[in-house]
LUMLO-568019 format. One record per residue (C-alpha): residue in three letters; x, z, y. Coordinates in pm, 1 decimal. Example, Ala and Ser with C-alpha at 12.3 -4.5 7.8 and 13.67 -1.06 7.14 Angstrom:
2
+-----+----------+----------+----------+
| res |        x |        z |        y |
+-----+----------+----------+----------+
| ALA |   1230.0 |    780.0 |   -450.0 |
| SER |   1367.0 |    714.0 |   -106.0 |
+-----+----------+----------+----------+
***
This chain:
75
+-----+----------+----------+----------+
| res |        x |        z |        y |
+-----+----------+----------+----------+
| MET |  11447.5 |  20964.0 |     18.0 |
| ASN |  11583.2 |  20795.8 |    280.6 |
| VAL |  11572.9 |  20459.9 |    103.8 |
| ASN |  11558.2 |  20152.7 |    376.2 |
| LEU |  11339.6 |  19916.7 |    215.4 |
| PRO |  10965.9 |  20010.4 |    293.7 |
| TRP |  11068.5 |  19864.6 |    567.5 |
| THR |  11291.5 |  19660.7 |    526.1 |
| ALA |  11104.2 |  19389.5 |    323.2 |
| PRO |  10756.9 |  19515.7 |    277.1 |
| ALA |  10655.8 |  19339.0 |    -26.9 |
| VAL |  10963.2 |  19312.3 |   -229.9 |
| ALA |  10921.0 |  19717.0 |   -202.7 |
| GLY |  10510.7 |  19661.5 |   -227.4 |
| ALA |  10558.5 |  19467.3 |   -519.7 |
| ALA |  10781.3 |  19754.0 |   -729.5 |
| LEU |  10578.6 |  20021.0 |   -617.8 |
| ARG |  10249.2 |  19860.0 |   -714.4 |
| ALA |  10474.3 |  19802.1 |  -1098.7 |
| LEU |  10494.8 |  20123.1 |  -1093.7 |
| LEU |  10242.1 |  20316.1 |   -999.5 |
| ALA |   9864.2 |  20340.7 |  -1178.7 |
| PRO |   9615.2 |  20179.6 |  -1044.8 |
| ARG |   9452.1 |  20433.2 |   -753.0 |
| GLY |   9855.2 |  20584.4 |   -756.7 |
| ARG |  10004.1 |  20713.7 |   -466.9 |
| VAL |  10327.8 |  20734.1 |   -356.9 |
| LEU |  10464.6 |  20939.3 |    -79.0 |
| LEU |  10848.1 |  20817.4 |     98.4 |
| GLY |  11087.2 |  21055.7 |    235.8 |
| PHE |  11319.1 |  21017.0 |    530.1 |
| GLU |  11539.1 |  21214.1 |    774.5 |
| PRO |  11693.0 |  21022.3 |   1063.5 |
| PRO |  11961.0 |  21156.4 |   1183.4 |
| THR |  11846.9 |  21229.1 |   1480.8 |
| PRO |  11511.0 |  21356.6 |   1615.3 |
| SER |  11429.1 |  21068.8 |   1845.0 |
| GLY |  11418.0 |  20805.7 |   1557.2 |
| ARG |  11094.9 |  20977.7 |   1379.1 |
| ASP |  10857.1 |  20783.2 |   1568.2 |
| PRO |  11049.3 |  20467.9 |   1569.4 |
| LEU |  11093.4 |  20490.6 |   1200.7 |
| LEU |  10734.1 |  20613.4 |   1104.0 |
| THR |  10612.8 |  20322.0 |   1334.7 |
| ARG |  10759.8 |  20094.8 |   1056.3 |
| LEU |  10652.0 |  20258.6 |    804.2 |
| THR |  10283.9 |  20315.1 |    933.8 |
| ARG |  10326.8 |  19852.3 |    955.4 |
| ALA |  10512.6 |  19805.2 |    659.0 |
| ALA |  10256.0 |  19936.3 |    433.9 |
| ASP |   9977.2 |  19749.1 |    524.2 |
| GLU |  10240.9 |  19442.9 |    447.2 |
| ALA |  10346.9 |  19647.0 |    117.7 |
| GLY |   9984.3 |  19563.7 |     36.3 |
| PHE |   9921.2 |  19922.5 |      9.4 |
| THR |   9729.5 |  20197.6 |    262.4 |
| LEU |   9869.6 |  20467.2 |    452.0 |
| GLY |   9774.2 |  20768.7 |    320.2 |
| ALA |   9884.8 |  21132.2 |    498.8 |
| VAL |  10142.3 |  21209.4 |    732.1 |
| HIS |  10400.5 |  21509.6 |    671.3 |
| ARG |  10579.0 |  21604.9 |    918.7 |
| ASP |  10877.5 |  21905.7 |    952.0 |
| ARG |  10857.4 |  22078.1 |   1290.9 |
| GLU |  11229.6 |  22176.5 |   1212.0 |
| SER |  11351.7 |  21903.5 |   1159.1 |
| SER |  11377.0 |  21536.0 |   1156.2 |
| ALA |  11177.0 |  21515.5 |    861.6 |
| PHE |  10861.9 |  21330.8 |    725.2 |
| ALA |  10687.8 |  21133.8 |    439.0 |
| VAL |  10393.5 |  20903.7 |    463.8 |
| GLU |  10205.7 |  20871.8 |    174.8 |
| TRP |  10119.8 |  20461.9 |     77.2 |
| LEU |   9810.3 |  20423.1 |    -84.1 |
| ARG |   9710.8 |  20198.0 |   -367.5 |
+-----+----------+----------+----------+
***
């Protein structure tokens, strides 16, 4: 939760996650930006980062009552 490596160094994060995941595995990355306006820019960065990390973007889960969200990266 709230770790910046997936968008600041996607290749490094991707390599570490692939080492931990089984083939066809998935990881759920959760974030809660400090303000609601921070959610969409961060979501955009994480969407782009999935490809750079060697993953496919799966589902995006948004909390309706806060700025929290999670993205699913598929191996």
